[in-house]
Every structure is written in structure tokens, then in C-alpha cells.
N, C-alpha and C positions, 0 to 999 in steps of 0.2 A: 528144562529147557530141550530143548529138539536134537538130535543130530544135524551134523551137514547135509546125508545121503538122504535125509528128510525129507530136506528143507529145497535142496533139487527135487526132489518126487510129485514135493506138494506144488509150487512152479507148473514140469511141464506136464504134470494132472490137471493143473488146471488151467493152462493152453487150452490145451488138446480139449476138456469140456466145450472153450468157450469159441474155439476153433479158429488159432493163432496162425494157422497155417495162412488159412486166406483171408481174416481181414486183423492186422497188429491190435498187438493189445498196447493203454500205458503203461508205464512200468507203475506211477497209482492207481492205477486198474489194476494192475500184478500183487502190488502187496498189501494192498489194501480185502482183493479176495481171498489173499492166502493169509492174511493176521498176523502181519511185520511190516516196520518201516520201509519208508520211501528204500532208507541207503540201507538198510539189508538184506531188500527188492534186488539193489542195483550190482552188489555185491555179489548174489548170488545170475542171476543173471549173466557180466560180465563174469562169472566163469564160466557158463553154460555158452557162452558164445566163444570161449577158447578152445571150448568144448566138440564143436561146431555145430551144440544143439541150437542154436535161439542165434537170431543177430536182428541186431536195432538198425532203425529204416529211423533217420533224420531229418527227412522231408518234411516231417508236419513242418507246422507253423511253431513259434515262438523254441522254445528249450525244450520241451515234451516229445520222449525218446518212443517209439513206438516199436516193439516186440513182436519179433514171429517167431513160430517156427520151422524153422531148415526141413527143407524135402525130403 
């Protein structure tokens, strides 16, 4: 099992590779790209949001949350 810091790093790296500061990614895209469940990805993304590393954008349609890296 991966340690928490590894999971945070994996998400940040994945988002950087996908240029998420310019084009936000859905929670599902991040979860799939980081090989974790949507629920785990959401947990880590919320923690990263508390640290002001990522920010959610709920302006998309439906219940999808788009995430982008803060500049």
C-alpha cells in the first residue's frame, strides 16, 4: 500500500503532466490516471485544496467536480 505523501505527489504530478492549471480535470480522470478509486482521489484532492495546492471548479454541468492546480 502506498503512503499518503506518495498519493499526494502522484496526484500533483499527474495534474502537472495534464496541464491542469490551464485545463481542469474531473475527479474521475484524476482517479483513473492515478490508479485509485474516485473516493480516495476525492479525499486527497480535498486535502490538497485545504493546503491551497488545488482548487475545485463546480461550474461544470451535473455533479462533476473539475480540479485545477493553483498558480
